[in-house]
C-alpha positions in Angstrom: 24.0 33.5 8.7 27.0 31.5 7.6 29.5 32.4 4.9 30.0 31.0 1.7 33.9 31.2 1.5 33.7 29.5 -2.4 33.2 32.9 -3.4 36.3 34.1 -1.9 38.7 33.2 -4.9 42.2 31.5 -3.1 40.5 31.4 0.2 41.8 27.3 0.7 45.5 28.6 -0.4 45.5 31.9 1.9 47.4 32.2 5.3 45.4 33.0 8.3 46.0 36.7 8.3 44.7 36.9 4.3 41.6 35.1 5.6 40.9 37.7 8.1 41.3 40.7 5.5 39.4 38.6 3.0 36.6 38.3 5.4 36.6 42.0 6.8 36.2 43.0 3.2 33.4 40.4 2.2 30.3 42.3 2.2 26.8 40.5 2.2 24.2 41.0 0.0 20.9 42.4 1.3 18.4 39.9 0.9 15.3 40.7 -1.1 12.2 40.8 0.8 10.2 42.4 -2.0 7.5 39.1 -2.0 6.9 39.0 2.0 5.0 41.0 4.7 6.4 41.7 8.0 4.8 40.4 10.3 3.6 43.4 12.6 1.5 44.2 9.5 0.7 40.5 9.0 -0.7 40.2 12.5 -2.5 43.8 12.6 -4.4 42.9 8.8 -5.4 39.3 10.2 -7.1 41.1 13.6 -8.5 43.6 11.4 -10.6 41.0 9.3 -11.4 38.9 11.9 -13.3 42.0 13.5 -14.7 42.7 10.2 -16.0 39.1 10.0 -17.2 39.3 13.6 -19.5 42.6 13.0 -19.9 41.1 9.6 -21.9 38.4 11.1 -23.8 40.6 13.5 -25.1 41.8 10.7 -26.8 38.8 9.2 -29.9 38.5 10.4 -30.9 35.2 11.7 -32.4 34.0 8.3 -28.7 34.4 6.5 -27.1 33.0 9.8 -29.5 29.8 9.4 -29.2 29.4 5.3 -24.8 29.6 6.2 -25.3 27.2 8.9 -27.5 24.8 6.6 -24.9 25.2 3.8 -22.1 24.5 6.3 -24.0 21.1 7.3 -24.8 20.3 4.2 -21.7 20.4 3.0 -20.4 18.4 5.9 -22.9 15.9 5.3 -21.8 15.3 1.2 -18.3 14.8 2.8 -20.1 11.9 5.5 -22.0 10.3 2.9 -18.7 10.5 0.2 -16.4 9.0 2.5 -18.8 6.2 3.5 -19.6 5.4 -0.1 -15.6 4.9 -0.4 -15.5 3.2 2.3 -18.2 0.5 1.5 -16.9 0.0 -1.9 -13.3 -0.6 -0.5 -15.5 -3.5 1.7 -16.9 -4.8 -1.0 -14.1 -4.8 -3.7 -12.0 -6.5 -0.8 -14.6 -9.4 0.0 -14.6 -10.1 -3.6 -10.6 -10.2 -3.9 -10.8 -12.3 -0.3 -13.2 -14.7 -1.9 -10.7 -15.1 -5.0 -8.2 -16.1 -2.5 -6.2 -13.1 -2.2 -4.4 -12.8 1.2 -6.0 -10.5 3.4 -3.5 -7.5 3.0 -3.0 -8.0 -1.0 -7.5 -7.5 -0.5 -7.1 -4.4 1.2 -4.4 -2.9 -1.3 -6.3 -4.3 -4.3 -9.9 -2.7 -3.0 -8.8 0.4 -1.8 -6.3 1.3 -5.4 -9.8 -0.2 -7.0 -11.8 2.0 -5.2 -9.4 5.3 -6.3 -9.4 4.4 -10.0 -5.3 2.9 -9.8 -5.3 0.2 -12.5 -1.8 -0.2 -12.4 -1.7 -1.0 -8.7 -4.8 -3.6 -9.2 -3.1 -4.9 -12.4 0.7 -5.6 -10.4 -1.6 -6.8 -7.2 -3.3 -9.1 -9.5 0.4 -10.4 -10.8 1.2 -10.5 -7.5 -1.3 -12.9 -6.4 -1.2 -15.2 -9.6 2.7 -15.8 -9.3 1.4 -16.5 -5.7 -1.1 -18.9 -6.4 0.8 -20.7 -9.6 3.1 -21.2 -7.1 1.2 -22.8 -4.3 -0.8 -25.0 -7.0 2.6 -26.6 -8.2 3.3 -26.9 -5.1 0.3 -29.0 -4.0 0.4 -30.9 -7.4 4.4 -32.2 -6.5 3.0 -32.8 -2.9 0.5 -35.0 -3.9 2.3 -37.0 -6.7 2.5 -40.5 -6.1 5.7 -42.3 -6.6 6.0 -44.0 -9.7 5.5 -47.6 -9.3 8.6 -50.0 -11.1 11.8 -49.9 -11.1 14.5 -52.0 -9.6 15.2 -49.9 -6.8 13.0 -49.4 -3.6 9.9 -51.2 -6.0 7.9 -53.0 -2.9 7.7 -56.7 -3.4 4.1 -57.7 -2.5 2.8 -60.6 -1.5 -0.7 -62.0 -0.8 -0.9 -60.8 3.1 0.1 -57.8 2.2 -2.4 -57.1 -0.8 -4.8 -57.8 1.3 -4.4 -55.4 3.9 -4.4 -52.2 1.9 -7.4 -50.5 2.8 -8.8 -48.6 -0.3 -10.8 -51.4 -1.7 -10.0 -50.0 -5.4 -6.2 -50.0 -5.0 -6.4 -53.6 -3.7 -8.8 -54.9 -6.5 -6.2 -53.6 -8.8 -3.3 -55.1 -7.0 -5.1 -58.3 -7.4 -5.7 -58.5 -10.8 -1.8 -57.2 -11.3 -0.5 -60.2 -9.1 -3.0 -62.5 -9.6 -1.0 -65.1 -10.1 -0.6 -64.9 -5.8 -4.2 -66.0 -5.6 -3.8 -68.5 -8.0 -2.6 -71.3 -5.3 
């Protein structure tokens, strides 16, 4: 056991001989074991309880033993059903979240939180999903945005041959109508 030298006043400023004398005079208070049971007493009591339980079970009739066994089995079955029901519910929620576009990991976290009734986590995950979805949507829209026509720098000069090479018939027709003067010869 370590001695708490902070309880000895002026310990830091003492010489080695004074520290030795102070430590020799220091008394450690006896610990309070009033709420504890000695190990030997506990072990003896536990052995006696096990012995009494064994004797009690031996005295029970077969019918009472069967009843106790049925109750234990019923409790185990109820716990299993509750666990399976929870797992099924989580799987259903996860499938619904994935169908909405959630990532696999976020769907799993959200489904478990929903099954546990943790609405704060469900809403936080929904917010994260919506933010990611909005970013992906904006990126997709920007990527598919066509280059605006016109302007002096970098605008394409259309010729009759280049217009006729355009694969999309609607686009080709639009270009023909815009550049009809090329086709009037």
